[in-house]
TIKOLDO-104786 format. One line per 8 residues: number of its first residue (from 1); for each residue x, y, z of N, C-alpha, C. Coordinates in nm, 3 decimals. Layout:
% residues N
NUM> X,Y,Z,X,Y,Z,X,Y,Z; ...
% end
This chain:
% residues 101
1> 10.353,7.851,9.289,10.354,7.732,9.238,10.226,7.665,9.116; 10.191,7.674,9.052,10.083,7.584,9.003,10.095,7.526,8.884; 10.021,7.423,8.912,9.995,7.298,8.829,9.959,7.343,8.688; 9.969,7.331,8.558,9.908,7.372,8.471,9.937,7.227,8.375; 9.809,7.154,8.328,9.850,7.040,8.277,9.807,7.066,8.180; 9.927,6.994,8.058,9.968,7.012,7.926,9.922,6.912,7.823; 9.870,6.819,7.891,9.845,6.695,7.801,9.718,6.663,7.856; 9.625,6.623,7.749,9.546,6.541,7.783,9.490,6.435,7.923
9> 9.653,6.351,7.925,9.582,6.269,8.014,9.638,6.399,8.135; 9.641,6.464,8.174,9.695,6.526,8.256,9.566,6.695,8.295; 9.584,6.705,8.255,9.366,6.744,8.180,9.263,6.680,8.291; 9.312,6.519,8.249,9.149,6.418,8.282,9.190,6.436,8.442; 9.349,6.366,8.451,9.374,6.389,8.579,9.378,6.530,8.708; 9.413,6.594,8.672,9.364,6.737,8.732,9.198,6.705,8.773; 9.143,6.689,8.665,8.997,6.724,8.685,8.915,6.620,8.785; 8.956,6.514,8.754,8.941,6.425,8.846,8.923,6.398,9.012
17> 9.098,6.484,8.977,9.158,6.510,9.192,9.076,6.628,9.189; 9.028,6.768,9.137,8.971,6.896,9.191,8.880,6.787,9.273; 8.784,6.690,9.123,8.625,6.634,9.181,8.641,6.521,9.321; 8.757,6.480,9.292,8.710,6.332,9.374,8.855,6.324,9.478; 8.926,6.441,9.556,9.051,6.416,9.563,8.984,6.467,9.699; 9.142,6.385,9.811,9.107,6.443,9.947,9.109,6.593,9.977; 9.040,6.674,10.103,9.047,6.767,10.110,9.060,6.759,10.234; 9.127,6.900,10.299,9.236,6.909,10.417,9.136,7.091,10.442
25> 9.100,7.104,10.522,9.109,7.222,10.601,9.204,7.273,10.667; 9.303,7.439,10.552,9.426,7.412,10.698,9.347,7.624,10.787; 9.439,7.583,10.918,9.363,7.714,10.998,9.585,7.734,11.008; 9.573,7.867,10.959,9.668,7.973,10.911,9.602,8.104,11.038; 9.771,8.102,11.164,9.725,8.238,11.218,9.826,8.299,11.205; 9.844,8.425,11.203,9.986,8.535,11.201,9.916,8.685,11.203; 10.019,8.702,11.317,10.061,8.860,11.367,10.093,8.969,11.332; 10.093,9.025,11.237,10.201,9.119,11.135,10.141,9.282,11.233
33> 10.271,9.269,11.196,10.296,9.412,11.327,10.344,9.491,11.150; 10.304,9.630,11.145,10.315,9.737,11.071,10.404,9.810,11.125; 10.570,9.826,11.037,10.603,9.882,11.063,10.641,10.047,11.051; 10.522,10.054,10.919,10.609,10.146,10.845,10.425,10.189,10.787; 10.394,10.258,10.800,10.195,10.279,10.779,10.213,10.355,10.657; 10.328,10.382,10.645,10.298,10.456,10.472,10.333,10.394,10.345; 10.447,10.281,10.381,10.471,10.194,10.337,10.352,10.131,10.273; 10.313,10.062,10.379,10.203,9.969,10.386,10.097,10.015,10.275
41> 10.039,10.149,10.296,9.944,10.173,10.188,10.018,10.242,10.061; 10.072,10.256,10.069,10.159,10.261,9.936,10.095,10.131,9.836; 10.204,10.058,9.967,10.215,9.945,9.842,10.056,9.868,9.780; 10.019,9.833,9.893,9.829,9.833,9.882,9.801,9.950,9.707; 9.802,10.065,9.761,9.770,10.160,9.614,9.880,10.050,9.503; 9.976,10.095,9.510,10.048,10.005,9.364,10.026,9.873,9.415; 10.015,9.743,9.458,9.856,9.653,9.361,9.716,9.656,9.362; 9.657,9.807,9.405,9.516,9.771,9.320,9.555,9.896,9.207
49> 9.675,9.933,9.234,9.691,9.976,9.063,9.694,9.872,8.943; 9.771,9.765,9.020,9.768,9.672,8.884,9.696,9.617,8.839; 9.569,9.576,8.910,9.458,9.505,8.979,9.371,9.534,8.856; 9.332,9.408,8.811,9.195,9.493,8.700,9.065,9.508,8.759; 8.982,9.563,8.760,8.857,9.587,8.839,8.771,9.632,8.689; 8.631,9.543,8.718,8.498,9.543,8.568,8.470,9.668,8.601; 8.514,9.707,8.774,8.372,9.861,8.716,8.482,9.924,8.824; 8.454,10.070,8.761,8.543,10.134,8.852,8.556,10.223,8.922
57> 8.401,10.195,8.971,8.383,10.321,9.053,8.349,10.160,9.232; 8.427,10.030,9.137,8.481,9.979,9.291,8.668,9.950,9.332; 8.715,10.052,9.189,8.833,10.054,9.281,8.850,10.251,9.316; 8.854,10.326,9.323,8.820,10.369,9.406,8.746,10.384,9.529; 8.656,10.279,9.543,8.605,10.252,9.661,8.744,10.187,9.742; 8.758,10.129,9.709,8.923,10.009,9.704,9.035,10.162,9.782; 9.042,10.204,9.663,9.144,10.292,9.733,9.107,10.398,9.826; 8.953,10.454,9.864,8.961,10.513,10.041,8.959,10.469,10.108
65> 8.897,10.312,10.085,8.985,10.203,10.245,9.055,10.219,10.254; 9.140,10.228,10.163,9.309,10.150,10.155,9.357,10.295,10.264; 9.342,10.373,10.242,9.367,10.546,10.240,9.343,10.562,10.395; 9.182,10.494,10.420,9.156,10.506,10.516,9.165,10.443,10.662; 9.205,10.318,10.615,9.248,10.254,10.792,9.338,10.157,10.678; 9.423,10.106,10.782,9.558,10.016,10.727,9.572,9.862,10.730; 9.431,9.826,10.767,9.384,9.684,10.837,9.345,9.674,10.677; 9.225,9.738,10.560,9.265,9.740,10.457,9.347,9.684,10.359
73> 9.426,9.774,10.423,9.536,9.783,10.301,9.635,9.613,10.338; 9.565,9.551,10.441,9.665,9.452,10.470,9.608,9.355,10.384; 9.447,9.386,10.374,9.373,9.302,10.387,9.386,9.278,10.192; 9.415,9.390,10.126,9.467,9.411,10.044,9.598,9.345,9.928; 9.675,9.292,10.009,9.772,9.258,10.009,9.799,9.157,10.051; 9.728,9.034,10.150,9.719,8.930,10.167,9.665,8.785,10.057; 9.736,8.746,10.057,9.659,8.636,9.969,9.648,8.543,10.005; 9.638,8.507,10.112,9.594,8.365,10.111,9.539,8.167,10.045
81> 9.509,8.189,9.979,9.520,8.103,9.845,9.691,8.079,9.810; 9.768,8.134,9.871,9.944,8.109,9.836,9.942,8.092,9.942; 9.920,8.027,10.045,9.958,8.003,10.198,10.048,7.854,10.114; 10.024,7.777,10.072,10.077,7.672,10.069,10.151,7.681,9.883; 10.314,7.619,9.869,10.392,7.699,9.741,10.432,7.469,9.728; 10.320,7.443,9.595,10.384,7.287,9.576,10.299,7.261,9.414; 10.350,7.189,9.331,10.235,7.184,9.245,10.120,7.025,9.307; 10.173,6.965,9.403,10.112,6.900,9.426,9.976,6.885,9.501
89> 9.929,7.030,9.582,9.812,7.076,9.593,9.786,7.205,9.519; 9.661,7.244,9.555,9.578,7.395,9.481,9.500,7.398,9.609; 9.498,7.541,9.654,9.380,7.558,9.702,9.277,7.625,9.644; 9.156,7.593,9.666,8.998,7.661,9.600,8.961,7.670,9.653; 8.973,7.717,9.866,8.927,7.827,9.858,8.988,7.923,9.914; 8.990,8.040,9.957,9.027,8.080,10.065,8.970,8.214,10.147; 9.011,8.222,10.273,8.922,8.376,10.383,8.999,8.401,10.452; 8.991,8.536,10.483,9.084,8.587,10.623,8.941,8.643,10.690
97> 9.035,8.704,10.839,8.960,8.833,10.910,9.094,8.867,11.008; 9.043,9.013,10.954,9.213,9.124,11.039,9.155,9.145,11.183; 9.176,9.185,11.202,9.073,9.269,11.318,9.222,9.281,11.409; 9.239,9.405,11.453,9.353,9.515,11.556,9.342,9.387,11.707; 9.466,9.459,11.724,9.465,9.320,11.852,9.463,9.446,11.949
% end
């Protein structure tokens, strides 16, 4: 859920909040169990197909990485910026690390 300002006042308020609002760093940890590697890779490849790439070579590189490594498929499907669903906050930065246990 993303807040889309409609009025001038909402746009100004959003700009002020983004510049001066309270910032929190969230740390979220999840353990993912791959139940079906083929399906995982298929979903990742579909996500790549739906994505826009500025360089066609990048698309091919990512496809090759996903086909070679399920962790890369997880990375393609992971959306850390969507960890919080509210109009009352927005995620400005996100990152993740994937490692085999």
